[in-house]
N, C-alpha and C positions, 0 to 999 in steps of 0.2 A: 298305678298300683294303688287297690282299693282299698279305703279302710271303713269299718262300720264303728261309730261313736255314739259311745250313751254319756248324756252329760247330766251326773245326779246331782251336781253343784247348786249352791241357789244364785250365781251369776253364768251370763251366756262366755262363752269359749269360742275363738278366733281358731283358725288354724290355716297357713298357706296352702293353698290348693293351686294347681296349675291352672294359668291365669287370674290369680286374686288372694282373694281371702274371702272364707265359708265364715260363720257365728253359726254355731247351736245352743239353743237356747235351751234355758235348764228345761231339764226334764225331757226334753227331746234327742230323739236317736236317731243319725243320720248316717249316706253313705258318702264318705267323700273322695275322687279320685285326688289322689294330693301330688302324683307325676306322669309326666306326659310318658307313656312303654310303647 
């Protein structure tokens, strides 16, 4: 399953993804694959 995540916070956010962790930096928009389908 893929999600588009926009981080409007002042800190980076970490998300569990298939195969590890992804960090979305402040002001960044990323599309993450959160699980294997």
